[in-house]
KEMILUM-208372 format. One record per residue: residue in three letters; x, y, z of N, C-alpha, C in turn. Coordinates in steps of 0.2 Angstrom, whole numbers, padded with zeros to 4 digits, always signed. Layout:
# residues N
alaXYZXYZXYZ/...
This chain:
# residues 457
met+0017+0618+0845+0011+0616+0841+0013+0618+0834/met+0015+0624+0833+0017+0627+0826+0022+0623+0823/gly+0028+0621+0827+0033+0618+0824+0031+0611+0822/lys+0026+0608+0826+0024+0601+0824+0020+0601+0817/lys+0016+0607+0816+0012+0608+0810+0017+0609+0804/ile+0023+0613+0805+0028+0614+0800+0031+0607+0798/gly+0033+0603+0803+0036+0597+0802+0031+0592+0798/ile+0025+0592+0800+0020+0588+0796+0020+0590+0789/gly+0020+0597+0788+0019+0600+0781+0025+0598+0777/leu+0031+0598+0780+0037+0597+0777+0038+0589+0775/val+0035+0585+0779+0035+0578+0778+0030+0577+0772/gly+0024+0580+0772+0019+0580+0767+0022+0582+0760/ala+0026+0588+0760+0029+0590+0754+0034+0585+0751/ala+0038+0582+0756+0043+0577+0754+0040+0571+0751/val+0034+0569+0754+0031+0563+0751+0028+0565+0744/phe+0025+0571+0744+0022+0573+0737+0028+0573+0732/val+0033+0576+0734+0039+0576+0729+0041+0569+0727/leu+0042+0565+0732+0044+0558+0730+0038+0554+0726/phe+0032+0556+0727+0027+0553+0723+0027+0555+0716/leu+0029+0562+0715+0030+0564+0708+0036+0561+0705/phe+0041+0560+0709+0047+0557+0706+0045+0550+0704/phe+0042+0546+0708+0041+0539+0706+0035+0538+0701/leu+0031+0543+0701+0026+0543+0696+0029+0545+0689/gln+0034+0550+0689+0037+0551+0683+0042+0546+0681/thr+0045+0543+0685+0050+0538+0683+0047+0532+0681/gly+0041+0530+0684+0037+0525+0681+0035+0526+0674/lys+0033+0532+0672+0031+0533+0665+0037+0533+0661/ile+0043+0535+0663+0049+0535+0659+0051+0528+0658/glu+0050+0524+0663+0052+0517+0663+0048+0513+0658/glu+0042+0514+0658+0037+0511+0653+0039+0513+0646/arg+0041+0520+0645+0042+0523+0639+0049+0520+0636/leu+0054+0519+0641+0060+0516+0639+0059+0509+0637/lys+0055+0505+0640+0054+0498+0639+0051+0497+0632/ser+0046+0502+0631+0043+0502+0624+0047+0503+0618/val+0052+0509+0619+0057+0510+0614+0062+0504+0613/phe+0064+0501+0618+0069+0496+0618+0065+0490+0614/ala+0059+0489+0615+0056+0483+0612+0054+0485+0605/glu+0052+0491+0603+0051+0493+0596+0057+0493+0592/gln+0063+0494+0595+0069+0494+0591+0073+0487+0591/gly+0070+0482+0594+0073+0476+0594+0078+0475+0599/leu+0079+0479+0604+0084+0478+0609+0082+0473+0614/glu+0086+0469+0616+0085+0464+0621+0089+0466+0627/val+0086+0466+0633+0088+0469+0639+0087+0464+0645/arg+0093+0462+0648+0092+0457+0654+0088+0460+0660/glu+0090+0467+0661+0087+0470+0667+0087+0477+0666/leu+0081+0481+0668+0081+0488+0668+0078+0490+0674/his+0082+0495+0677+0080+0498+0684+0082+0505+0685/phe+0080+0508+0690+0081+0515+0691+0084+0517+0698/asn+0089+0521+0698+0092+0523+0704+0091+0531+0705/leu+0089+0533+0710+0087+0540+0712+0094+0544+0714/leu+0098+0540+0718+0103+0543+0721+0110+0540+0719/pro+0115+0543+0718+0116+0550+0719+0113+0555+0714/ser+0111+0552+0708+0108+0556+0703+0103+0551+0699/pro+0098+0554+0697+0093+0550+0693+0096+0546+0687/val+0096+0540+0687+0098+0536+0681+0094+0530+0680/phe+0093+0529+0674+0090+0522+0672+0096+0518+0669/ile+0096+0512+0671+0102+0507+0670+0099+0501+0666/ala+0101+0500+0660+0099+0493+0657+0106+0489+0657/glu+0105+0483+0659+0110+0478+0660+0110+0473+0654/glu+0116+0472+0651+0117+0467+0646+0112+0468+0640/val+0113+0473+0636+0109+0475+0631+0112+0472+0624/lys+0107+0469+0620+0109+0466+0614+0105+0468+0608/tyr+0108+0469+0602+0104+0471+0596+0107+0467+0590/leu+0102+0464+0586+0104+0461+0580+0103+0466+0574/phe+0109+0467+0570+0108+0471+0564+0104+0467+0559/pro+0099+0470+0556+0096+0467+0550+0100+0467+0544/ala+0100+0461+0541+0103+0460+0534+0099+0464+0529/gly+0103+0468+0525+0099+0472+0520+0104+0476+0516/ser+0102+0481+0513+0106+0485+0508+0112+0488+0511/asp+0111+0490+0518+0117+0494+0521+0121+0489+0526/ala+0119+0483+0527+0122+0479+0532+0121+0472+0530/lys+0126+0468+0532+0126+0461+0530+0124+0456+0536/gly+0121+0460+0541+0119+0456+0547+0125+0456+0552/gly+0123+0455+0558+0128+0455+0564+0125+0457+0570/lys+0129+0458+0575+0126+0460+0582+0130+0464+0586/ala+0127+0468+0591+0130+0472+0595+0128+0471+0602/ser+0132+0471+0607+0130+0470+0614+0134+0475+0619/phe+0131+0477+0624+0134+0481+0629+0133+0479+0636/ala+0138+0479+0640+0137+0477+0647+0132+0481+0651/arg+0132+0488+0649+0128+0492+0653+0126+0498+0649/phe+0120+0501+0649+0117+0506+0646+0114+0511+0651/glu+0117+0517+0651+0114+0522+0656+0111+0528+0653/ile+0105+0530+0656+0102+0536+0654+0101+0541+0660/lys+0105+0546+0660+0105+0550+0666+0101+0556+0665/phe+0097+0558+0670+0092+0563+0670+0093+0569+0674/asp+0091+0575+0672+0092+0581+0676+0087+0580+0682/phe+0089+0581+0688+0085+0579+0694+0079+0583+0695/leu+0079+0590+0694+0073+0594+0695+0068+0593+0689/ser+0071+0591+0683+0066+0591+0678+0061+0585+0679/leu+0063+0580+0683+0058+0575+0684+0052+0577+0688/leu+0052+0583+0691+0046+0586+0694+0041+0589+0689/gly+0044+0590+0683+0040+0593+0678+0037+0588+0672/ala+0034+0591+0667+0031+0587+0662+0036+0584+0657/arg+0042+0587+0657+0047+0586+0652+0054+0584+0655/pro+0054+0578+0657+0061+0576+0660+0067+0576+0655/arg+0072+0580+0657+0077+0581+0652+0083+0576+0654/ile+0086+0574+0648+0092+0569+0649+0098+0573+0649/asn+0102+0571+0654+0109+0575+0654+0114+0571+0651/ala+0114+0564+0651+0119+0560+0647+0117+0553+0646/val+0120+0551+0641+0119+0544+0639+0125+0540+0638/gln+0126+0535+0642+0132+0531+0642+0132+0524+0641/leu+0136+0521+0636+0136+0514+0634+0143+0512+0636/gln+0143+0506+0640+0150+0503+0643+0151+0496+0640/glu+0157+0495+0639+0160+0488+0638+0156+0485+0632/gly+0156+0488+0626+0152+0485+0621+0156+0481+0616/glu+0153+0477+0612+0156+0473+0607+0152+0473+0601/ile+0155+0473+0595+0151+0473+0588+0154+0468+0584/tyr+0149+0463+0582+0151+0458+0577+0148+0459+0571/leu+0152+0459+0565+0149+0460+0559+0148+0453+0555/ser+0143+0452+0552+0141+0446+0549+0142+0440+0553/phe+0141+0441+0560+0141+0435+0564+0148+0431+0564/arg+0153+0435+0565+0159+0432+0565+0161+0429+0572/thr+0166+0425+0573+0167+0422+0579+0171+0426+0584/tyr+0173+0432+0581+0177+0437+0586+0174+0444+0584/pro+0174+0448+0589+0171+0455+0588+0176+0459+0583/asp+0173+0463+0579+0176+0467+0575+0179+0473+0579/phe+0174+0475+0584+0176+0481+0588+0174+0478+0595/his+0178+0480+0600+0177+0478+0607+0179+0483+0612/ala+0178+0483+0618+0180+0488+0623+0177+0495+0621/ile+0171+0495+0619+0168+0501+0616+0165+0504+0622/asn+0166+0511+0623+0163+0515+0628+0162+0522+0625/leu+0155+0524+0626+0153+0530+0623+0149+0534+0628/leu+0151+0540+0628+0147+0545+0632+0145+0551+0628/leu+0138+0552+0628+0135+0558+0625+0132+0562+0630/lys+0133+0569+0629+0130+0574+0633+0126+0579+0629/pro+0120+0578+0628+0116+0582+0624+0114+0589+0627/thr+0113+0594+0622+0112+0600+0625+0104+0601+0626/ala+0100+0597+0623+0093+0598+0624+0089+0592+0622/leu+0089+0586+0626+0086+0580+0624+0081+0578+0630/tyr+0075+0577+0628+0070+0575+0633+0067+0568+0632/ala+0065+0565+0637+0062+0558+0637+0057+0557+0631/glu+0053+0562+0630+0048+0562+0625+0051+0561+0618/asp+0058+0563+0617+0061+0563+0611+0064+0556+0609/leu+0064+0551+0614+0068+0545+0613+0064+0541+0607/pro+0058+0540+0607+0055+0536+0602+0057+0538+0595/met+0056+0545+0594+0057+0548+0587+0065+0548+0586/leu+0069+0549+0591+0076+0549+0590+0078+0542+0588/ala+0076+0537+0591+0078+0530+0589+0075+0528+0582/tyr+0069+0530+0580+0067+0529+0573+0071+0533+0568/trp+0073+0539+0570+0077+0543+0566+0083+0540+0564/leu+0087+0538+0569+0093+0535+0568+0093+0528+0564/lys+0087+0524+0566+0086+0518+0562+0085+0519+0555/thr+0082+0525+0553+0080+0526+0546+0086+0530+0542/gly+0092+0530+0546+0098+0533+0542+0097+0541+0542/leu+0095+0544+0547+0095+0551+0548+0091+0554+0542/arg+0086+0551+0539+0082+0553+0534+0076+0558+0536/glu+0073+0556+0542+0067+0559+0544+0069+0566+0546/pro+0064+0571+0545+0066+0578+0547+0064+0579+0555/arg+0067+0584+0558+0066+0585+0565+0065+0593+0565/thr+0061+0595+0570+0059+0602+0571+0065+0606+0573/ala+0070+0602+0576+0076+0606+0579+0082+0600+0579/pro+0088+0602+0577+0093+0597+0577+0095+0595+0584/leu+0098+0589+0585+0100+0587+0591+0108+0588+0591/ser+0110+0592+0596+0117+0593+0597+0120+0590+0603/phe+0126+0588+0603+0129+0585+0610+0137+0585+0609/thr+0140+0584+0615+0147+0583+0615+0148+0575+0616/phe+0153+0572+0614+0154+0565+0614+0161+0563+0615/leu+0162+0557+0618+0168+0554+0619+0167+0546+0618/leu+0171+0544+0613+0171+0537+0611+0178+0534+0611/ser+0178+0528+0614+0184+0524+0614+0182+0517+0612/ala+0187+0513+0608+0185+0506+0606+0192+0503+0604/lys+0192+0497+0603+0197+0493+0600+0195+0489+0594/asn+0199+0488+0589+0197+0484+0584+0200+0477+0585/ala+0199+0472+0580+0201+0465+0580+0209+0465+0581/gly+0213+0470+0578+0220+0470+0578+0222+0474+0584/leu+0218+0475+0589+0220+0479+0596+0222+0486+0595/glu+0221+0489+0589+0222+0496+0589+0216+0500+0592/arg+0218+0505+0596+0213+0509+0600+0211+0515+0596/leu+0204+0516+0596+0201+0522+0593+0199+0526+0598/asn+0201+0533+0598+0198+0538+0603+0195+0544+0598/leu+0189+0545+0599+0185+0550+0595+0181+0555+0600/ser+0182+0561+0599+0179+0566+0603+0177+0572+0599/gly+0172+0576+0601+0170+0582+0598+0163+0585+0600/asn+0161+0589+0596+0154+0592+0596+0151+0590+0590/met+0145+0587+0591+0141+0585+0585+0134+0587+0585/gly+0131+0588+0579+0124+0589+0578+0121+0585+0573/leu+0115+0581+0575+0111+0577+0571+0106+0581+0567/ile+0106+0582+0561+0102+0586+0557+0098+0581+0552/thr+0094+0584+0548+0090+0580+0543+0095+0577+0538/ala+0096+0570+0537+0100+0567+0533+0107+0568+0533/gly+0109+0570+0539+0117+0571+0540+0119+0573+0547/ile+0125+0574+0548+0129+0576+0554+0133+0582+0553/glu+0133+0587+0558+0137+0592+0558+0142+0591+0564/ala+0148+0593+0563+0153+0592+0568+0158+0598+0569/glu+0160+0599+0575+0165+0604+0577+0170+0601+0581/glu+0176+0604+0580+0182+0602+0585+0182+0594+0586/leu+0181+0591+0580+0182+0583+0580+0189+0581+0580/lys+0190+0576+0584+0197+0574+0585+0197+0566+0585/val+0201+0563+0581+0202+0556+0580+0209+0554+0581/glu+0210+0549+0585+0217+0546+0586+0216+0539+0586/ile+0221+0535+0583+0221+0528+0582+0228+0526+0585/thr+0229+0522+0590+0235+0520+0592+0236+0512+0592/ser+0242+0510+0590+0243+0503+0590+0248+0500+0595/pro+0247+0494+0598+0251+0492+0603+0258+0490+0600/arg+0259+0490+0593+0265+0489+0590+0265+0493+0584/ala+0271+0495+0582+0272+0499+0576+0270+0496+0569/thr+0266+0499+0565+0264+0497+0559+0270+0497+0554/tyr+0273+0503+0554+0279+0504+0550+0283+0510+0552/ala+0289+0510+0551+0293+0516+0553+0292+0518+0560/ala+0291+0514+0565+0290+0515+0572+0284+0519+0573/asn+0279+0520+0568+0273+0523+0569+0268+0519+0572/lys+0265+0522+0578+0260+0518+0582+0254+0522+0582/ser+0254+0528+0579+0248+0532+0580+0246+0536+0574/phe+0239+0537+0573+0237+0541+0568+0232+0546+0571/tyr+0233+0552+0568+0229+0558+0571+0226+0562+0566/ala+0219+0564+0567+0216+0568+0563+0211+0573+0567/glu+0211+0579+0564+0207+0584+0567+0203+0588+0562/ile+0197+0590+0563+0192+0594+0559+0189+0599+0563/glu+0191+0605+0561+0188+0611+0565+0180+0612+0564/gln+0178+0610+0557+0171+0611+0556+0170+0606+0550/gly+0165+0602+0551+0163+0597+0545+0156+0595+0545/tyr+0154+0592+0539+0147+0591+0538+0147+0584+0534/leu+0143+0579+0536+0142+0573+0533+0135+0572+0531/his+0134+0571+0525+0127+0571+0522+0125+0564+0519/arg+0120+0562+0520+0118+0555+0517+0113+0557+0510/thr+0116+0554+0505+0112+0556+0498+0106+0551+0498/asp+0102+0552+0493+0096+0548+0491+0098+0541+0489/gly+0104+0541+0486+0107+0534+0484+0110+0530+0490/gly+0110+0533+0496+0113+0529+0502+0120+0530+0503/asp+0124+0534+0498+0131+0536+0499+0131+0542+0504/tyr+0137+0543+0506+0139+0549+0511+0143+0554+0508/glu+0142+0560+0509+0146+0566+0506+0149+0570+0512/leu+0155+0571+0512+0159+0574+0518+0162+0581+0515/lys+0161+0586+0519+0164+0593+0517+0167+0595+0524/ala+0173+0597+0524+0177+0598+0530+0181+0605+0529/gln+0182+0609+0534+0186+0615+0534+0191+0614+0539/lys+0197+0616+0537+0203+0615+0542+0204+0608+0544/leu+0206+0604+0540+0207+0597+0541+0215+0596+0542/lys+0216+0592+0548+0223+0591+0549+0224+0583+0550/ile+0228+0580+0546+0230+0573+0546+0237+0572+0548/asn+0239+0569+0554+0246+0569+0556+0249+0575+0555/arg+0254+0575+0550+0258+0582+0549+0255+0586+0544/trp+0250+0584+0540+0248+0588+0535+0241+0591+0536/gly+0241+0598+0535+0235+0602+0536+0233+0605+0529/val+0226+0605+0528+0223+0608+0522+0217+0612+0524/ala+0216+0617+0520+0210+0622+0522+0203+0618+0521/gly+0202+0614+0516+0196+0611+0515+0196+0605+0511/val+0192+0600+0512+0191+0594+0508+0184+0592+0506/glu+0183+0588+0501+0177+0586+0499+0178+0578+0498/ala+0173+0574+0500+0174+0567+0499+0167+0564+0499/thr+0167+0558+0495+0161+0554+0495+0163+0547+0497/leu+0159+0544+0501+0160+0537+0504+0154+0533+0502/ala+0155+0528+0498+0150+0523+0496+0150+0517+0500/leu+0145+0514+0502+0145+0508+0506+0142+0502+0502/pro+0143+0496+0505+0141+0490+0501+0133+0491+0501/asn+0131+0488+0495+0123+0487+0494+0122+0481+0490/glu+0116+0481+0487+0114+0475+0483+0118+0475+0477/leu+0121+0480+0474+0124+0481+0468+0132+0481+0469/arg+0134+0482+0475+0142+0483+0476+0143+0480+0483/asn+0149+0476+0483+0151+0473+0489+0157+0476+0492/ser+0158+0483+0490+0164+0486+0492+0163+0493+0495/tyr+0168+0495+0499+0168+0502+0501+0172+0506+0496/ala+0169+0512+0494+0173+0516+0489+0173+0523+0492/leu+0179+0526+0492+0181+0533+0494+0183+0537+0488/asn+0180+0543+0487+0182+0548+0482+0184+0554+0486/phe+0190+0556+0486+0193+0562+0490+0196+0567+0486/gly+0195+0573+0488+0199+0579+0484+0200+0585+0489/ala+0205+0588+0489+0207+0594+0493+0205+0600+0489/thr+0201+0605+0491+0199+0610+0487+0205+0615+0485/glu+0210+0615+0489+0216+0620+0487+0221+0617+0482/cys+0220+0611+0480+0225+0608+0475+0222+0607+0468/gly+0217+0611+0467+0214+0611+0460+0211+0604+0458/arg+0213+0601+0453+0210+0595+0450+0212+0589+0453/cys+0216+0589+0458+0218+0583+0461+0212+0579+0464/arg+0213+0572+0463+0208+0567+0466+0211+0561+0468/leu+0208+0558+0473+0211+0552+0476+0205+0547+0477/lys+0205+0541+0474+0200+0536+0474+0203+0530+0477/ala+0199+0527+0482+0201+0521+0485+0195+0516+0486/glu+0196+0510+0485+0191+0505+0485+0193+0499+0489/ile+0189+0497+0494+0191+0491+0498+0185+0486+0498/arg+0187+0480+0496+0182+0474+0495+0184+0468+0500/glu+0180+0466+0504+0181+0460+0508+0181+0454+0504/ser+0186+0450+0505+0187+0444+0501+0186+0438+0506/ala+0187+0439+0513+0187+0434+0518+0186+0438+0525/pro+0184+0434+0530+0184+0438+0536+0191+0441+0538/ala+0191+0448+0539+0197+0452+0541+0202+0452+0536/his+0200+0450+0529+0204+0450+0524+0201+0454+0518/tyr+0205+0459+0516+0202+0464+0511+0207+0465+0505/asn+0204+0466+0499+0208+0468+0493+0206+0475+0492/phe+0212+0479+0491+0211+0486+0490+0214+0489+0484/ser+0211+0494+0481+0214+0498+0476+0214+0505+0477/leu+0219+0509+0475+0220+0516+0476+0222+0519+0469/asn+0219+0525+0468+0222+0529+0462+0222+0536+0464/ala+0227+0540+0463+0228+0547+0464+0230+0550+0457/gln+0226+0556+0456+0227+0559+0450+0229+0567+0451/ser+0235+0569+0449+0237+0575+0450+0237+0578+0457/phe+0240+0573+0461+0239+0574+0469+0246+0576+0471/pro+0247+0581+0475+0254+0583+0478+0256+0577+0482/leu+0262+0575+0480+0265+0569+0483+0267+0570+0490/gln+0270+0575+0492+0273+0576+0499+0267+0576+0504/pro+0261+0579+0503+0256+0578+0508+0254+0570+0509/leu+0254+0566+0504+0253+0559+0505+0258+0556+0509/leu+0264+0557+0508+0269+0554+0512+0269+0557+0519/glu+0267+0563+0520+0267+0566+0527+0261+0563+0531/val+0255+0562+0527+0249+0558+0530+0251+0551+0533/met+0255+0548+0529+0257+0541+0531+0264+0541+0535/arg+0266+0547+0537+0272+0548+0541+0278+0544+0538/leu+0279+0545+0532+0284+0542+0528+0289+0548+0527/pro+0296+0546+0526+0300+0551+0524+0298+0554+0517/ala+0298+0561+0517+0296+0565+0511+0301+0568+0507/pro+0306+0565+0504+0312+0568+0501+0310+0571+0494/val+0304+0568+0491+0302+0570+0484+0295+0574+0484/ser+0295+0579+0480+0289+0583+0480+0287+0583+0472/gly+0281+0585+0471+0279+0586+0464+0272+0583+0463/arg+0269+0584+0457+0262+0582+0456+0263+0574+0454/ser+0258+0570+0457+0259+0563+0456+0253+0560+0454/asp+0254+0554+0450+0249+0550+0448+0251+0543+0451/ile+0246+0540+0455+0248+0534+0458+0242+0529+0457/ser+0244+0523+0456+0240+0517+0456+0243+0511+0460/ala+0238+0509+0464+0241+0503+0469+0235+0498+0470/glu+0237+0492+0471+0232+0487+0473+0236+0482+0478/gly+0232+0479+0482+0235+0475+0487+0230+0472+0492/ile+0233+0469+0497+0229+0465+0502+0230+0468+0509/ile+0224+0468+0512+0224+0471+0519+0222+0465+0524/glu+0226+0463+0529+0225+0458+0533+0225+0461+0540/arg+0220+0460+0544+0220+0462+0551+0222+0470+0552/gly+0219+0473+0547+0220+0481+0547+0226+0483+0544/arg+0231+0479+0541+0237+0481+0539+0238+0478+0532/pro+0241+0483+0528+0243+0481+0521+0248+0475+0521/ser+0247+0470+0518+0252+0464+0519+0256+0463+0512/ala+0253+0464+0507+0256+0463+0500+0253+0468+0495/gly+0257+0469+0490+0254+0473+0484+0259+0476+0480/arg+0256+0480+0475+0260+0483+0470+0258+0490+0469/met+0263+0495+0467+0261+0502+0466+0265+0504+0460/his+0262+0509+0456+0266+0512+0450+0265+0520+0452/leu+0271+0523+0451+0271+0530+0453+0274+0534+0448/ser+0270+0540+0446+0273+0545+0441+0272+0552+0444/val+0278+0555+0444+0278+0562+0447+0281+0567+0441/ser+0278+0572+0441+0280+0577+0436+0282+0584+0439/asp+0287+0587+0436+0289+0594+0439+0290+0594+0446/gly+0294+0590+0448+0296+0589+0455+0303+0591+0458/arg+0304+0589+0464+0311+0591+0467+0313+0585+0471/leu+0319+0583+0471+0322+0578+0475+0326+0582+0480/asp+0324+0582+0487+0328+0586+0492+0333+0582+0495/gly+0339+0585+0497+0344+0582+0501+0350+0580+0497/ile+0349+0580+0490+0355+0578+0486+0355+0582+0479/asn+0361+0584+0477+0361+0587+0470+0365+0582+0466/leu+0361+0579+0461+0364+0574+0457+0368+0578+0451/leu+0366+0584+0449+0370+0587+0444+0377+0589+0447/arg+0377+0591+0453+0384+0592+0456+0388+0586+0457/met+0385+0580+0458+0388+0574+0458+0391+0572+0452/val+0388+0574+0446+0390+0572+0439+0396+0577+0438/arg+0396+0583+0440+0401+0588+0439+0408+0586+0443/asp+0407+0583+0449+0412+0582+0454+0416+0575+0452/tyr+0412+0570+0449+0415+0564+0449+0416+0561+0442/leu+0413+0564+0437+0414+0562+0430+0420+0566+0427/pro+0425+0563+0425+0431+0567+0423+0430+0570+0416/leu+0426+0575+0416+0424+0577+0409+0425+0585+0409/his+0426+0588+0414+0427+0595+0415+0421+0598+0411/tyr+0415+0596+0413+0409+0598+0410+0406+0604+0414/asn+0407+0610+0411+0406+0616+0415+0400+0620+0412/glu+0396+0617+0409+0390+0620+0406+0386+0623+0412/ser+0382+0628+0410+0377+0631+0415+0372+0625+0418/gly+0371+0625+0424+0367+0621+0428+0370+0615+0432/phe+0376+0614+0430+0380+0609+0433+0384+0612+0439/asn+0384+0618+0439+0388+0621+0445+0384+0624+0451/thr+0378+0622+0451+0373+0624+0456+0376+0621+0463/glu+0375+0624+0468+0378+0622+0475+0372+0620+0480/asn+0366+0620+0478+0361+0619+0483+0360+0611+0484/thr+0356+0609+0488+0355+0602+0490+0349+0599+0487/gln+0347+0601+0481+0341+0599+0478+0342+0597+0471/thr+0338+0593+0468+0338+0591+0461+0331+0592+0458/ala+0330+0597+0454+0324+0598+0451+0323+0593+0445/phe+0317+0590+0444+0317+0586+0438+0310+0587+0435/gln+0310+0585+0428+0304+0585+0424+0299+0579+0425/his+0302+0573+0426+0298+0567+0427+0302+0562+0431/leu+0298+0558+0435+0300+0553+0439+0295+0547+0439/ser+0297+0541+0438+0292+0536+0438+0296+0530+0441/ser+0291+0525+0444+0294+0520+0448+0289+0514+0449/ala+0291+0508+0449+0286+0503+0451+0289+0499+0457/leu+0284+0498+0462+0286+0495+0468+0282+0489+0470/ser+0284+0485+0474+0280+0479+0476+0282+0478+0483/trp+0277+0476+0488+0279+0475+0495+0276+0468+0497/gln+0280+0465+0502+0277+0459+0505+0279+0460+0512/gly+0274+0460+0517+0275+0462+0524+0278+0469+0524/ser+0284+0469+0528+0288+0475+0529+0293+0477+0524/ser+0294+0472+0519+0299+0473+0514+0296+0476+0507/val+0299+0481+0505+0297+0485+0499+0303+0484+0493/ala+0301+0482+0487+0306+0481+0482+0305+0487+0477/val+0309+0491+0476+0309+0496+0470+0311+0493+0464/glu+0307+0490+0460+0309+0486+0454+0312+0490+0449/tyr+0310+0497+0448+0314+0501+0443+0312+0508+0445/leu+0317+0512+0444+0317+0520+0445+0319+0523+0439/leu+0316+0528+0437+0318+0532+0431+0317+0540+0433/leu+0322+0544+0433+0322+0551+0434+0325+0555+0428/leu+0321+0560+0426+0324+0564+0420+0324+0571+0422/thr+0329+0574+0420+0330+0582+0420+0332+0584+0413/asp+0333+0590+0412+0335+0592+0405+0342+0590+0404/lys+0346+0588+0409+0353+0587+0408+0355+0580+0409/ile+0351+0576+0414+0354+0570+0416+0348+0565+0415/arg+0350+0558+0415+0345+0553+0416+0347+0548+0421/val+0343+0546+0426+0344+0542+0431+0340+0536+0431/glu+0343+0530+0431+0340+0524+0431+0342+0519+0437/gly+0338+0515+0440+0340+0511+0445+0335+0507+0448/asn+0337+0503+0454+0332+0499+0458+0335+0499+0465/gly+0331+0496+0469+0333+0495+0476+0328+0492+0480/asn+0328+0493+0487+0324+0490+0492+0323+0494+0498/met+0318+0493+0502+0317+0497+0508+0314+0493+0513/ser+0316+0494+0519+0312+0490+0525+0308+0495+0529/leu+0301+0494+0529+0297+0498+0532+0297+0498+0540/thr+0301+0493+0543+0301+0492+0550+0306+0497+0553/asp+0312+0499+0549+0316+0504+0552+0318+0509+0547/met+0314+0509+0541+0315+0514+0536+0322+0515+0533/gln+0325+0509+0532+0332+0509+0529+0331+0507+0522/cys+0335+0510+0518+0335+0510+0511+0341+0507+0508/glu+0341+0504+0502+0347+0502+0498+0345+0503+0491/ala+0349+0506+0487+0347+0507+0480+0354+0508+0476/lys+0354+0506+0470+0359+0507+0465+0356+0510+0459/ile+0360+0516+0457+0357+0520+0451+0363+0521+0446/gln+0361+0523+0440+0366+0525+0435+0364+0532+0433/ile+0369+0536+0433+0367+0543+0431+0371+0545+0425/gly+0367+0546+0420+0369+0547+0413+0368+0554+0411/ile+0372+0557+0406+0371+0563+0403+0367+0563+0397/asn+0363+0568+0396+0358+0569+0390+0362+0572+0384/lys+0368+0569+0382+0371+0572+0377+0374+0566+0373/lys+0373+0566+0366+0375+0560+0362+0382+0558+0363/glu+0387+0562+0364+0394+0561+0364+0395+0557+0371/tyr+0391+0558+0376+0392+0555+0382+0387+0549+0384/ser+0384+0547+0379+0378+0542+0380+0381+0535+0382/ala+0387+0533+0381+0390+0527+0384+0393+0527+0391/leu+0392+0533+0394+0395+0534+0401+0390+0535+0406/ala+0390+0532+0411+0385+0533+0417+0389+0532+0423/leu+0387+0536+0428+0390+0536+0435+0387+0531+0439/pro+0390+0526+0442+0386+0521+0446+0387+0524+0453/val+0381+0524+0457+0381+0526+0464+0376+0522+0468/arg+0379+0520+0474+0375+0516+0478+0372+0521+0484/phe+0366+0521+0485+0363+0524+0491+0361+0519+0496/phe+0362+0521+0503+0360+0517+0508+0359+0521+0515/gly+0356+0517+0519+0355+0520+0526+0348+0523+0526/asp+0347+0528+0530+0340+0531+0532+0337+0534+0525/cys+0331+0531+0524+0327+0533+0518+0326+0541+0517/gly+0326+0544+0523+0325+0552+0523+0331+0555+0521/ser+0337+0553+0523+0343+0556+0522+0348+0551+0520/pro+0348+0548+0515+0353+0542+0513+0360+0545+0512/gln+0365+0540+0514+0372+0541+0512+0373+0538+0505/tyr+0378+0540+0502+0380+0537+0495+0387+0536+0494/lys+0388+0531+0490+0395+0529+0488+0396+0528+0481/leu+0401+0530+0478+0402+0529+0471+0405+0522+0470/glu+0401+0518+0465+0403+0511+0463+0408+0512+0457/leu+0414+0514+0458+0419+0515+0453+0422+0508+0451/asn+0418+0504+0448+0420+0497+0446+0424+0496+0440/lys+0425+0490+0438+0429+0489+0432+0425+0491+0426/ser+0419+0490+0425+0415+0492+0420+0415+0500+0419/phe+0414+0504+0424+0415+0511+0424+0421+0513+0421/arg+0427+0510+0424+0433+0512+0422+0434+0511+0414/glu+0432+0506+0412+0432+0504+0404+0428+0509+0400/gln+0422+0512+0403+0418+0517+0400+0423+0523+0399/val+0426+0525+0405+0430+0531+0405+0436+0531+0400/lys+0439+0525+0400+0445+0524+0395+0442+0525+0388/lys+0437+0522+0386+0434+0522+0379+0432+0529+0377/leu+0430+0533+0382+0428+0540+0381+0434+0544+0379/ile+0439+0543+0384+0445+0547+0383+0448+0546+0376/lys+0449+0539+0374+0451+0538+0368+0448+0541+0362/glu+0441+0541+0362+0437+0544+0357+0439+0552+0357/lys+0440+0555+0363+0441+0562+0363+0448+0564+0360/leu+0453+0559+0361+0460+0560+0359+0461+0559+0351/arg+0456+0556+0348+0457+0555+0341+0457+0561+0337/
């Protein structure tokens, strides 16, 4: 008889617990439907699964971006949207959300015929997010993180997506949403391409130990980051401003500076001229050249402070054509000693101090060059390098596909009596460590004969 009463009591308790679950889930479902409707989300089906863990599932979610100052219209859709709850919290007054997951999403900007991003999968694991927070959180995100919160929302996240060019983006880290901004820790970004963009490079990697993204009253974004690493380049701190398109500007503008390089600044602007077709401009002032080359995973045989101006076209996420002017001061050319080459190959017995150095570097006061590119072919239209003893002029070309270079230069001496004599040299092979060959042609031999005659007078 006692066992029967215990059994009835357990069944009653189970029924009561299930009643609480369904009562709570009914309230949450109504709240979710209300939030989705208020935010303009279209959902084909919304249902709840209790086992193996409590989860609300929205099937075929669609959202239309409003056209306005921050967007030109467009749409987003996801095949599945899941909100997973803590099991025991459904018995209380504050159901807690364990994870939010969006699967197989697509984003179209300006209602294009193809998605700008697809295969989007996002997993968020908040530290403390409750069902009652969802309406405020949705409104908070919709208003651009401007509204204050009593406490920041923090979470770990994993994001993967592909763009129109089939490059895959993987993003992960710890993030906190705060008033008018985002805090991030251990943020990692990796972009991989199915085919090499240039020089066999198929990936781009960035890592931020700690960063802060803040939205200004004007709608721009300010970034501050500590211990930033981009590909092979690492820097202690950076500051940047990102301006988005609005009623007065139809371009994206980036102003970037590294705190440890003094007055160096880098500015970039990208303006869409047609679908997936952009015009860009870039200007760098007093920026260390070697880090820029390392970021782009290009050979870095030249160092020094550089001023750069470039403009060109980006198609399907890739620079397809453009021009660049480069000016470098107080730098160094690694891998070759041009002064020693003059000493060894010009028949002058020129033994002044500085020409007898045996290192594999050439320090220079100034280097300038103009380049143009079309696809993977780069033309070096002119090159000028000056030291206190020599003057180097030339031109050449480079293939971005295999990083093979070809250049012809003339090395002259900064002395009036040798002004008519220049050593012709051809460089070829790998751009990072090229080979060279003396072009001792008829013109050069005539120069030498003329100089000897003048010396014998």
